[in-house]
C-alpha positions as CSV (number, residue, x, y, z in Angstrom):
1,X,14.5,151.7,182.9
2,X,13.6,148.1,182.2
3,X,15.0,146.9,178.9
4,X,12.4,146.2,176.2
5,X,12.3,142.8,174.6
6,X,12.4,142.8,170.8
7,X,11.4,139.6,169.0
8,X,13.0,139.6,165.5
9,X,12.2,137.4,162.6
10,X,14.7,137.4,159.8
11,X,17.6,138.7,161.9
12,X,20.4,137.0,160.1
13,X,20.3,139.1,156.9
14,X,22.0,142.5,156.3
15,X,19.1,144.5,157.8
16,X,18.7,142.2,160.8
17,X,22.4,142.2,161.7
18,X,22.5,146.0,161.6
19,X,19.3,146.3,163.5
20,X,20.5,143.9,166.3
21,X,23.6,146.0,166.8
22,X,21.6,149.2,166.9
23,X,19.0,147.9,169.4
24,X,21.3,146.2,171.8
25,X,23.7,149.1,171.9
26,X,20.7,151.1,173.1
27,X,19.7,148.7,175.9
28,X,17.1,146.6,174.1
29,X,17.2,142.9,174.5
30,X,16.5,140.8,171.4
31,X,15.4,137.4,170.6
32,X,16.2,136.3,167.1
33,X,14.3,133.5,165.4
34,X,16.2,131.6,162.7
35,X,15.4,128.5,160.7
36,X,18.8,126.9,161.2
37,X,20.6,127.7,164.4
38,X,23.7,125.8,163.4
39,X,24.2,127.9,160.2
40,X,23.1,131.2,161.5
41,X,23.7,131.5,165.3
42,X,27.4,132.2,165.1
43,X,26.7,135.2,162.8
44,X,23.8,136.5,165.0
45,X,25.5,136.1,168.3
46,X,28.5,138.2,167.3
47,X,26.2,141.2,166.8
48,X,25.7,141.9,170.5
49,X,27.2,141.4,173.9
50,X,26.2,138.3,175.9
51,X,23.0,138.8,177.9
52,X,21.4,141.1,175.3
53,X,20.7,138.4,172.7
54,X,19.0,135.0,172.4
55,X,18.8,132.9,169.3
56,X,15.9,130.5,168.9
57,X,15.5,127.9,166.1
58,X,12.0,127.8,164.6
59,X,10.2,128.2,161.2
60,X,7.0,129.8,160.0
61,X,5.0,126.6,160.4
62,X,5.7,126.0,164.1
63,X,3.0,128.2,165.5
64,X,3.1,126.7,169.1
65,X,6.8,127.4,169.4
66,X,6.4,130.9,168.0
67,X,3.5,131.6,170.3
68,X,5.7,130.9,173.4
69,X,8.1,133.6,172.3
70,X,5.4,136.3,172.3
71,X,4.8,135.8,176.0
72,X,8.0,137.6,176.9
73,X,8.1,140.1,174.0
74,X,7.2,143.8,173.9
75,X,8.0,144.5,170.3
76,X,7.8,142.2,167.2
77,X,9.8,143.0,164.1
78,X,9.4,141.0,160.9
79,X,12.2,141.2,158.3
80,X,11.4,137.9,156.6
81,X,11.1,138.1,152.8
82,X,12.1,136.2,149.6
83,X,12.8,137.4,146.1
84,X,11.9,134.2,144.4
85,X,9.8,131.2,145.3
86,X,11.3,127.8,146.3
87,X,10.0,124.4,146.8
88,X,8.9,122.9,150.2
89,X,6.4,125.7,150.9
90,X,8.6,128.7,150.6
91,X,6.0,130.5,148.4
92,X,5.3,134.2,148.2
93,X,1.9,133.6,149.7
94,X,3.3,131.7,152.7
95,X,6.2,134.0,153.4
96,X,4.7,137.4,152.6
97,X,1.0,136.9,153.4
98,X,0.2,134.0,155.7
99,X,3.2,134.4,158.1
100,X,2.8,138.2,158.6
101,X,-0.9,137.6,159.3
102,X,0.0,135.1,162.0
103,X,2.5,137.5,163.6
104,X,-0.1,140.3,163.6
105,X,-2.7,138.0,165.3
106,X,-0.2,137.0,168.0
107,X,0.8,140.7,168.6
108,X,-2.9,141.5,169.3
109,X,-3.4,138.4,171.4
110,X,-0.4,139.1,173.6
111,X,-0.9,142.8,173.6
112,X,2.5,143.7,172.3
113,X,3.4,147.4,172.2
114,X,4.5,147.4,168.6
115,X,4.7,145.4,165.4
116,X,7.0,146.6,162.7
117,X,6.9,144.8,159.3
118,X,9.2,145.3,156.4
119,X,7.4,145.4,153.0
120,X,8.7,146.9,149.7
121,X,8.3,150.1,147.7
122,X,6.6,150.1,144.4
123,X,4.3,147.1,145.1
124,X,1.0,149.2,144.7
125,X,1.9,149.8,141.0
126,X,3.2,146.3,140.1
127,X,-0.2,144.6,140.0
128,X,1.1,141.9,137.6
129,X,3.8,140.7,139.9
130,X,3.2,137.7,142.2
131,X,5.8,139.2,144.6
132,X,4.0,142.5,144.8
133,X,0.6,141.0,145.2
134,X,1.7,138.8,148.1
135,X,3.3,141.8,149.8
136,X,0.1,143.9,149.5
137,X,-2.0,141.1,150.7
138,X,0.3,140.7,153.7
139,X,0.0,144.4,154.5
140,X,-3.8,144.2,154.5
141,X,-3.8,141.1,156.7
142,X,-1.5,142.9,159.2
143,X,-3.7,146.0,159.5
144,X,-6.8,143.8,159.8
145,X,-5.4,141.9,162.7
146,X,-3.2,144.6,164.4
147,X,-4.1,148.1,163.4
148,X,-1.3,149.6,165.4
149,X,1.4,148.0,163.2
150,X,3.9,150.1,161.3
151,X,4.8,149.0,157.8
152,X,8.0,150.1,156.1
153,X,8.3,150.2,152.4
154,X,12.0,150.6,151.4
155,X,13.4,151.1,148.0
156,X,16.3,148.7,147.2
157,X,18.5,148.3,150.3
158,X,22.3,148.1,149.8
159,X,25.4,147.5,151.9
160,X,28.5,145.4,151.9
161,X,26.3,142.4,152.8
162,X,23.6,142.9,150.2
163,X,22.5,140.8,147.2
164,X,22.2,143.9,145.0
165,X,25.4,145.8,144.5
166,X,27.6,142.8,145.2
167,X,25.8,140.6,142.7
168,X,25.9,143.3,140.0
169,X,29.6,144.0,140.6
170,X,30.3,140.3,140.3
171,X,28.4,140.0,137.0
172,X,29.9,143.3,135.6
173,X,33.3,142.0,136.5
174,X,32.9,138.7,134.6
175,X,30.6,139.6,131.7
176,X,31.7,141.5,128.6
177,X,28.3,143.0,128.3
178,X,25.3,143.5,130.5
179,X,21.5,143.6,129.5
180,X,19.4,146.6,130.1
181,X,15.8,145.8,130.9
182,X,13.2,148.5,129.9
183,X,16.2,150.4,128.5
184,X,17.5,150.9,132.0
185,X,15.0,153.7,132.6
186,X,13.5,152.3,135.8
187,X,14.1,154.6,138.7
188,X,15.4,153.6,142.2
189,X,16.1,155.5,145.4
190,X,18.6,153.1,147.0
191,X,18.7,153.4,150.8
192,X,21.8,152.2,152.8
193,X,21.1,149.5,155.3
194,X,22.2,151.7,158.2
195,X,19.8,154.5,157.2
196,X,17.0,152.0,157.2
197,X,17.9,150.6,160.6
198,X,18.1,154.1,161.9
199,X,14.5,154.6,160.7
200,X,13.3,151.4,162.4
201,X,15.0,152.4,165.7
202,X,13.5,155.9,165.5
203,X,10.0,154.4,165.0
204,X,10.4,152.2,168.1
205,X,12.0,154.8,170.3
206,X,9.5,157.5,169.3
207,X,6.4,155.2,169.5
208,X,5.2,155.8,165.9
209,X,2.1,153.7,165.1
210,X,-0.4,152.9,162.4
211,X,1.6,154.1,159.5
212,X,3.0,153.1,156.2
213,X,6.4,154.8,155.8
214,X,8.2,154.9,152.5
215,X,12.0,154.6,153.0
216,X,14.4,156.0,150.4
217,X,17.9,157.2,150.1
218,X,18.9,160.8,149.2
219,X,19.2,160.2,145.4
220,X,17.0,158.9,142.6
221,X,19.1,156.8,140.2
222,X,18.0,154.9,137.1
223,X,18.9,151.3,136.6
224,X,21.3,152.2,133.8
225,X,23.0,154.9,136.0
226,X,23.4,152.4,138.8
227,X,25.3,150.1,136.5
228,X,27.4,152.9,135.1
229,X,28.3,154.0,138.7
230,X,29.3,150.5,139.7
231,X,31.4,150.1,136.6
232,X,33.2,153.4,137.4
233,X,33.8,152.3,141.0
234,X,35.4,149.0,140.0
235,X,37.3,150.6,137.0
236,X,35.7,148.4,134.4
237,X,34.2,149.2,130.9
238,X,31.3,147.1,129.7
239,X,28.8,147.3,127.0
240,X,25.2,147.9,128.2
241,X,22.8,146.5,125.7
242,X,19.0,147.1,125.8
243,X,17.3,143.7,125.9
244,X,13.9,143.1,124.3
245,X,11.2,141.9,126.8
246,X,10.7,138.5,125.0
247,X,14.4,137.7,125.2
248,X,14.6,138.8,128.8
249,X,11.7,136.4,129.7
250,X,13.4,133.5,127.9
251,X,16.7,134.0,129.7
252,X,14.8,134.4,133.0
253,X,13.0,131.2,132.5
254,X,16.3,129.4,132.2
255,X,17.7,131.2,135.2
256,X,14.7,129.9,137.2
257,X,16.0,126.4,136.9
258,X,19.0,127.3,139.0
259,X,19.0,126.7,142.8
260,X,19.5,130.5,143.3
261,X,18.3,132.2,140.2
262,X,19.9,135.6,139.4
263,X,16.8,136.7,137.7
264,X,13.2,135.5,137.4
265,X,10.3,136.4,135.1
266,X,8.4,137.9,138.1
267,X,11.4,140.2,138.8
268,X,11.4,141.4,135.2
269,X,7.8,142.4,135.7
270,X,8.8,144.3,138.9
271,X,11.6,146.1,137.0
272,X,9.0,147.8,134.8
273,X,7.9,150.0,137.7
274,X,9.8,152.8,139.4
275,X,11.0,152.2,142.9
276,X,10.7,155.7,144.3
277,X,8.5,157.8,146.6
278,X,4.8,157.8,145.6
279,X,3.8,160.8,147.8
280,X,0.8,158.8,149.2
281,X,2.5,158.1,152.5
282,X,5.1,159.8,154.7
283,X,8.7,159.2,153.9
284,X,11.5,158.4,156.4
285,X,12.6,162.1,156.0
286,X,9.2,163.4,156.8
287,X,8.9,161.4,160.0
288,X,12.3,162.8,161.1
289,X,15.0,160.4,159.8
290,X,16.5,161.7,156.5
291,X,18.9,159.3,154.8
292,X,22.5,160.5,155.2
293,X,24.5,158.0,153.1
294,X,25.0,158.5,149.3
295,X,25.3,155.5,147.0
296,X,28.8,156.2,145.5
297,X,30.3,157.1,148.8
298,X,29.1,153.9,150.5
299,X,29.8,151.4,147.7
300,X,33.3,152.9,147.3
301,X,34.1,151.5,150.8
302,X,33.7,147.9,149.7
303,X,33.9,147.9,145.9
304,X,37.7,147.2,146.0
305,X,36.8,143.5,146.2
306,X,35.9,143.6,142.5
307,X,38.8,145.8,141.4
308,X,42.1,144.7,140.0
309,X,44.5,144.2,143.0
310,X,41.7,143.7,145.5
311,X,42.4,145.4,148.8
312,X,45.6,146.8,147.4
313,X,43.6,148.8,144.9
314,X,42.3,151.1,147.7
315,X,43.6,154.6,148.1
316,X,45.4,153.9,151.3
317,X,47.8,151.6,149.4
318,X,48.4,154.0,146.5
319,X,51.3,156.3,146.3
320,X,50.9,160.1,145.7
321,X,51.8,159.7,142.1
322,X,49.2,156.9,141.6
323,X,46.6,159.2,143.2
324,X,47.5,162.0,140.9
325,X,47.0,159.7,137.9
326,X,43.6,158.6,139.2
327,X,42.5,162.2,139.6
328,X,44.0,163.5,136.4
329,X,44.2,160.6,133.9
330,X,46.0,161.5,130.7
């Protein structure tokens, strides 16, 4: 069987790297597009054997260069997304609406077999968020230009390489207290990166088309519960304080001045809305790919980096008496 060629945009992130390994191990060839080949290529190339992966430097504004890549592609996968806007054209509109629209047009023009686009869960409800509005507009543009596309809407995605659990554990490790937005009642259904890439691979291999698929993990957890679980995993005690909305917006406006803000006002608006299944579309479980990985079990594998003793805090380095004390604290 001839290997299918997958063209991947956004392949250097946690989802992209997992997906590259999954695809190439199943005889798919991949071409990964990155903005800076000198910074990213060494990471990308280690994800697959030589001959199964090519790395190309380009950006969303080089249409002619991108167009050439479509001539040899069978499948296009777009994983590009940003959580906050930057200068020099990296706006929500450019990244989440204009660029996916271009990819969809090229998929149609070059008669690709499939276009898979990564969107986000909860965007239909968050009508006052610029992030959510740009994502929804991008979805509409995709279906207008390439009706056979498949759009995935995952809840928050986590793994050892994420910017979610790792950032929270860093903050919880260093701060004496932590703010709770909306009293910490916002619900999430965190999905492990490997479960999400299993879903993408299933959609490709089973030829699933023209669908929006909501992707969630096996548990629904509130924001407060996520923080409590992370604190327990890293053996820390911190005060969780409900923060009024006006104070949250003031702090976020200050964070926005940072090169990489840890929180923005738009993200605070997003946090108001639950990030769980809506029931309007099929879920990853309903199409045949139930999530198998539970939040605590997976985070436990890498949380030692934020615990006292680092790698030596893991159970494999503890004596039997230490393990007994952990299980039965006095």
